C-alpha positions in Angstrom: 12.6 -14.3 26.8 12.3 -10.6 27.1 15.0 -10.0 24.7 13.4 -12.4 22.2 10.0 -10.6 22.3 11.7 -7.3 21.8 13.4 -8.6 18.6 10.0 -9.9 17.4 8.4 -6.6 18.2 11.1 -4.7 16.3 10.8 -7.1 13.3 7.0 -6.5 13.3 7.4 -2.8 13.4 10.0 -2.9 10.5 7.6 -5.2 8.6 4.6 -2.9 9.0 6.6 0.2 8.1 8.0 -1.5 5.0 4.5 -2.7 4.1 3.3 0.9 4.2 6.1 2.1 2.0 5.4 -0.6 -0.6 1.7 0.1 -0.6 2.5 3.7 -1.1 4.9 2.9 -4.0 2.6 0.6 -5.8 -0.3 3.0 -5.5 1.7 5.7 -7.2 3.0 3.4 -9.8 -0.4 2.0 -10.6 -2.0 5.5 -10.9 0.9 6.8 -13.0 0.3 3.9 -15.5 -3.5 3.8 -15.4 -4.2 7.5 -15.9 -2.2 8.0 -19.1 -3.2 4.6 -20.6 -6.9 5.3 -19.9 -6.7 8.7 -21.6 -4.9 7.1 -24.6 -7.4 4.4 -24.9 -10.2 6.9 -24.8 -8.6 9.0 -27.4 -8.0 6.1 -29.8 -11.6 5.0 -29.3 -12.8 8.4 -30.3 -10.5 8.7 -33.3 -11.4 5.3 -34.5 -15.1 5.5 -33.7 -16.2 5.7 -37.3 -13.9 3.1 -38.6 -15.2 -0.4 -39.3 -14.5 -2.9 -36.6 -16.9 -5.9 -36.5 -15.0 -7.8 -33.9 -15.7 -7.0 -30.2 -12.5 -5.0 -29.9 -14.3 -1.7 -29.3 -16.3 -3.3 -26.5 -13.1 -4.7 -25.0 -11.6 -1.2 -25.0 -14.7 0.4 -23.5 -14.9 -2.2 -20.7 -11.1 -1.9 -20.1 -11.5 1.8 -19.7 -14.2 1.3 -17.2 -12.1 -1.2 -15.2 -9.2 1.3 -15.3 -11.4 4.2 -14.0 -12.6 2.0 -11.2 -9.1 0.9 -10.4 -7.8 4.4 -10.3 -10.7 5.5 -8.0 -10.0 2.5 -5.6 -6.3 3.1 -5.7 -6.8 6.8 -4.9 -8.9 5.8 -1.9 -6.3 3.4 -0.6 -3.6 6.0 -1.2 -5.4 8.6 0.7 -5.8 6.3 3.6 -2.2 5.2 3.8 -0.2 6.5 6.7 2.3 9.3 6.2 6.1 9.0 6.3 6.3 10.8 9.7 3.4 8.9 11.4 4.3 6.9 14.5 4.2 3.1 14.4 0.9 3.0 16.2 -0.8 5.2 13.6 0.8 3.2 10.8 -0.5 -0.1 12.2 -3.9 1.4 12.9 -4.3 2.6 9.3 -3.0 -0.6 7.7 -4.9 -3.1 10.0 -8.0 -1.4 11.2 -9.1 1.4 8.8 -12.5 0.1 7.5 -12.5 2.3 4.4 -9.1 1.1 3.3 -10.1 -2.6 4.0 -13.3 -2.1 1.9 -11.4 -0.3 -0.9 -8.7 -3.0 -0.8 -11.3 -5.8 -1.0 -13.0 -4.2 -4.0 -9.5 -3.5 -5.7 -8.8 -7.2 -5.4 -12.1 -8.1 -7.0 -11.5 -5.5 -9.8 -8.0 -6.9 -10.3 -9.4 -10.4 -10.8 -11.9 -9.1 -13.3 -9.2 -7.1 -15.0 -7.1 -10.2 -15.3 -9.9 -12.3 -16.8 -10.9 -9.5 -19.2 -7.2 -9.2 -20.3 -7.2 -12.8 -21.5 -10.6 -12.2 -23.3 -8.9 -9.2 -25.1 -5.9 -11.4 -26.1 -8.2 -14.0 -27.6 -10.3 -11.4 -29.5 -7.2 -9.5 -30.8 -5.5 -12.7 -32.0 -8.7 -13.8 -33.6 -9.2 -10.6 -35.5 -5.5 -10.8 -36.6 -5.7 -14.2 -38.0 -9.4 -14.5 -39.0 -10.2 -15.0 -42.7 -13.8 -14.2 -41.8 -14.7 -10.6 -42.7 -17.1 -10.4 -39.8 -14.2 -10.6 -37.3 -11.8 -8.2 -38.9 -11.1 -4.7 -37.7 -10.0 -1.8 -39.9 -9.5 0.5 -36.9 -5.7 0.5 -36.8 -5.6 2.7 -33.8 -7.7 0.2 -31.8 -5.6 -2.7 -33.0 -2.3 -0.9 -32.0 -3.8 0.3 -28.6 -5.0 -3.2 -27.8 -1.6 -4.7 -28.7 0.1 -2.0 -26.5 -2.0 -2.7 -23.5 -1.8 -6.4 -23.8 2.0 -6.2 -24.2 2.5 -3.9 -21.1 -0.1 -5.8 -18.9 1.4 -9.2 -19.5 
């Protein structure tokens, strides 16, 4: 039985170390996506701010930018609390399982992700409605906003 518990202990250690590496990678990947896309969305919104867009696409972009900024902030908190590559197993386990700041940031990040997911579908509906609508009140002449929404929707789906 001693041998069996050592095997389970080693598997658990490997799992925790791999989990830390995956969290590290996903944080870097998410930040490297969110920062440029948020800057691009803000730029397009400023450029097309004086163009006629009766549909709620500008509102969608503004709220999407806010969601991105919150997500970047939470991801940065999680990233800063992750264990380093040369940390011992005990430190890695402590940080991943018992760090209260990381737990709170992770919980809020899950909530923001759910909101982001729902808001994404609202944007898809509004974009499709403005593309196929024959009603002038739903059209959008701001080509940059339309292209940015299409780009964001394409890459987030």
